[in-house]
LUMZA-117951 format. One record per residue (C-alpha): x, y, z. Coordinates in steps of 0.25 Angstrom, whole numbers, plus 2048, in hexadecimal, padded with zeros to 3 digits. Example, Ala and Ser with C-alpha at 12.3 -4.5 7.8 and 13.67 -1.06 7.14 Angstrom:
BEGIN
+------+-------+-----+
: east : north :  up :
+------+-------+-----+
:  831 :   7EE : 81F :
:  837 :   7FC : 81D :
+------+-------+-----+
END
This chain:
BEGIN
+------+-------+-----+
: east : north :  up :
+------+-------+-----+
:  800 :   800 : 800 :
:  805 :   80E : 7FC :
:  807 :   817 : 807 :
:  7FF :   824 : 805 :
:  805 :   831 : 808 :
:  7FF :   83A : 813 :
:  7FB :   848 : 80F :
:  807 :   84E : 815 :
:  811 :   846 : 80C :
:  815 :   84C : 7FF :
:  81A :   844 : 7F3 :
:  822 :   84E : 7EC :
:  82F :   854 : 7EF :
:  831 :   863 : 7EF :
:  835 :   869 : 7E2 :
:  843 :   86D : 7E0 :
:  840 :   87C : 7DF :
:  83A :   87B : 7ED :
:  848 :   877 : 7F2 :
:  84F :   883 : 7EC :
:  852 :   88F : 7F4 :
:  84D :   89C : 7EF :
:  84F :   8AB : 7F3 :
:  843 :   8AB : 7FC :
:  84A :   8A0 : 804 :
:  855 :   8A9 : 806 :
:  84C :   8B3 : 80D :
:  845 :   8A8 : 816 :
:  851 :   8A5 : 81E :
:  849 :   8A8 : 82B :
:  842 :   89B : 829 :
:  84F :   893 : 828 :
:  854 :   89B : 834 :
:  848 :   897 : 83C :
:  849 :   889 : 838 :
:  858 :   888 : 83C :
:  854 :   88E : 84A :
:  849 :   884 : 84B :
:  853 :   879 : 848 :
:  85C :   87D : 853 :
:  851 :   87C : 85D :
:  851 :   86F : 863 :
:  843 :   870 : 867 :
:  83E :   874 : 859 :
:  834 :   86A : 853 :
:  832 :   865 : 845 :
:  826 :   86E : 844 :
:  82E :   87B : 847 :
:  838 :   877 : 83D :
:  82D :   874 : 832 :
:  827 :   882 : 834 :
:  834 :   888 : 82F :
:  837 :   87E : 824 :
:  829 :   880 : 81E :
:  82B :   88F : 81D :
:  836 :   88C : 812 :
:  831 :   885 : 806 :
:  840 :   881 : 802 :
:  843 :   87C : 810 :
:  836 :   874 : 810 :
:  839 :   86E : 803 :
:  847 :   86A : 807 :
:  843 :   864 : 814 :
:  839 :   85C : 80C :
:  843 :   857 : 802 :
:  84D :   853 : 80E :
:  841 :   84C : 814 :
:  83F :   844 : 807 :
:  84D :   841 : 806 :
:  84F :   83C : 814 :
:  841 :   834 : 814 :
:  83F :   82F : 806 :
:  834 :   825 : 80A :
:  82B :   82E : 812 :
:  821 :   838 : 80E :
:  823 :   847 : 810 :
:  81C :   84B : 81D :
:  81A :   859 : 822 :
:  826 :   862 : 824 :
:  826 :   861 : 833 :
:  827 :   852 : 832 :
:  832 :   853 : 827 :
:  83A :   85B : 831 :
:  838 :   852 : 83C :
:  83C :   846 : 834 :
:  848 :   84D : 82E :
:  84D :   853 : 83B :
:  854 :   860 : 83E :
:  861 :   85C : 839 :
:  85B :   859 : 82B :
:  853 :   866 : 82B :
:  860 :   86E : 82F :
:  867 :   868 : 823 :
:  85B :   86C : 819 :
:  85C :   87A : 820 :
:  86B :   87B : 81E :
:  86A :   877 : 80F :
:  85F :   881 : 80D :
:  867 :   88C : 814 :
:  873 :   889 : 80B :
:  86B :   88A : 7FF :
:  865 :   897 : 804 :
:  873 :   89D : 806 :
:  877 :   899 : 7F9 :
:  86B :   89F : 7F2 :
:  86D :   8AC : 7FA :
:  87B :   8AD : 7F6 :
:  877 :   8AB : 7E7 :
:  86C :   8B5 : 7E8 :
:  876 :   8BF : 7EE :
:  880 :   8BD : 7E3 :
:  875 :   8BF : 7D8 :
:  871 :   8CD : 7DE :
+------+-------+-----+
END
């Protein structure tokens, strides 16, 4: 019997363009700063982390991709559950990769202007 997917599970991965940093992401560093502060709080819950992640479409897409890579045989649950399953260290890794891409784009934009 084929397992049916629940309403919270998605079948399609985020499109490639959803993973790309844009100039608007450079202006939204406050979200990433808040997420980093929350990650450093030992009492922070997955729900509090998810509130920050969900404010950034590129970060949400990257967390989902990481979840899919680490859990290929699972459906994709809501963001709070993805974060709880991945753990803080994995979310930190996604955040650091995103920050690196934002710094690179900021540098490129500064060189153009």
